[in-house]
C-alpha positions as CSV (number, residue, x, y, z in Angstrom):
1,X,-15.8,5.2,30.4
2,X,-14.6,6.3,26.9
3,X,-17.7,6.1,24.7
4,X,-17.0,6.5,21.0
5,X,-20.1,6.3,18.8
6,X,-19.8,5.4,15.2
7,X,-22.2,4.5,12.4
8,X,-22.2,1.1,10.7
9,X,-22.1,1.2,6.8
10,X,-25.9,0.4,6.8
11,X,-26.7,3.2,9.2
12,X,-24.7,5.8,7.2
13,X,-26.2,4.8,3.9
14,X,-29.8,5.1,5.4
15,X,-29.3,8.8,6.1
16,X,-31.1,11.1,3.7
17,X,-28.1,13.5,3.3
18,X,-24.4,13.5,3.8
19,X,-23.2,14.4,7.2
20,X,-22.1,18.0,7.5
21,X,-20.1,17.3,10.6
22,X,-17.2,15.0,11.4
23,X,-18.5,11.5,12.1
24,X,-17.2,8.0,12.4
25,X,-18.0,4.7,10.5
26,X,-17.0,1.3,11.9
27,X,-16.8,-2.1,10.3
28,X,-14.5,-4.7,8.8
29,X,-12.1,-3.9,6.0
30,X,-13.5,-5.8,3.1
31,X,-11.2,-8.5,1.5
32,X,-9.5,-7.5,-1.7
33,X,-10.7,-3.8,-1.4
34,X,-7.4,-2.0,-0.6
35,X,-6.1,0.0,-3.5
36,X,-3.1,2.4,-3.2
37,X,-2.0,5.1,-5.6
38,X,0.3,8.2,-5.6
39,X,-1.5,11.6,-5.9
40,X,-0.2,15.1,-6.0
41,X,-1.1,17.3,-3.0
42,X,0.5,20.7,-3.0
43,X,4.1,20.2,-4.1
44,X,4.3,16.6,-2.8
45,X,3.3,13.2,-4.0
46,X,1.4,11.3,-1.3
47,X,-0.2,7.9,-1.1
48,X,-4.0,7.7,-1.3
49,X,-5.5,4.6,0.1
50,X,-9.0,3.5,-1.0
51,X,-10.7,0.6,0.7
52,X,-14.2,-0.5,1.7
53,X,-15.6,-1.3,5.1
54,X,-18.5,-3.5,5.6
55,X,-21.0,-4.6,8.2
56,X,-21.6,-7.7,6.1
57,X,-24.9,-6.1,4.8
58,X,-23.6,-2.9,3.1
59,X,-20.2,-1.4,2.3
60,X,-18.9,2.1,2.2
61,X,-15.9,3.3,0.1
62,X,-13.2,5.0,2.1
63,X,-10.7,7.5,0.8
64,X,-7.7,8.2,3.0
65,X,-4.4,10.0,2.6
66,X,-1.9,9.3,5.4
67,X,-0.1,6.5,7.2
68,X,-2.3,3.5,8.2
69,X,-2.0,2.0,11.7
70,X,0.2,-1.2,11.9
71,X,-2.8,-3.3,12.7
72,X,-4.7,-2.2,9.6
73,X,-5.5,-5.2,7.2
74,X,-8.2,-6.9,5.3
75,X,-10.8,-8.6,7.6
76,X,-9.8,-6.3,10.5
77,X,-12.2,-4.1,12.5
78,X,-11.6,-0.4,12.0
79,X,-13.2,2.9,12.7
80,X,-12.6,5.8,10.3
81,X,-13.2,9.4,11.2
82,X,-14.0,12.1,8.7
83,X,-16.8,13.3,6.4
84,X,-19.4,11.3,4.4
85,X,-20.1,12.6,0.9
86,X,-23.5,11.1,0.1
87,X,-23.6,12.2,-3.5
88,X,-20.4,10.3,-4.3
89,X,-21.0,7.5,-1.7
90,X,-17.5,8.1,-0.4
91,X,-16.3,8.6,3.1
92,X,-13.3,11.0,3.2
93,X,-11.4,9.8,6.2
94,X,-9.0,12.0,8.1
95,X,-8.1,9.3,10.7
96,X,-8.1,5.5,10.7
97,X,-8.1,3.5,13.9
98,X,-7.5,-0.2,13.9
99,X,-7.4,-2.6,16.8
100,X,-6.9,-6.4,17.0
101,X,-9.8,-7.2,19.2
102,X,-13.6,-7.0,19.0
103,X,-13.8,-3.5,20.6
104,X,-13.9,-1.9,17.2
105,X,-16.4,-4.3,15.6
106,X,-20.0,-3.0,15.5
107,X,-22.3,-5.4,17.5
108,X,-24.2,-6.2,14.3
109,X,-21.0,-7.4,12.7
110,X,-19.8,-9.2,15.8
111,X,-23.1,-11.2,15.9
112,X,-22.9,-12.1,12.2
113,X,-19.3,-13.3,12.6
114,X,-20.4,-15.6,15.4
115,X,-23.0,-17.1,13.1
116,X,-20.4,-18.0,10.4
């Protein structure tokens, strides 16, 4: 009953312009793509996490400041919620959702995974 729509990396990259409203992208966390660094935000130093998600055809760079879910890892299905900045080809995530089952894997990715 809870329908959460999200774009795949291929779908979001095919859009003519960046999305002006909050949206979601779903895919797999690409292997060896997770990079962490400390950045200053206000008077605090916070951890910025950059990673890529893929649908095995295209990838999108994700920038996130916050605490990642326990189930977040390379090769795992995720959905990120935030805003896509088309000019920079970066998705500025405000929320990261990870789950250990196929519910968070786009159908296109699920089918490709079965073929491999």
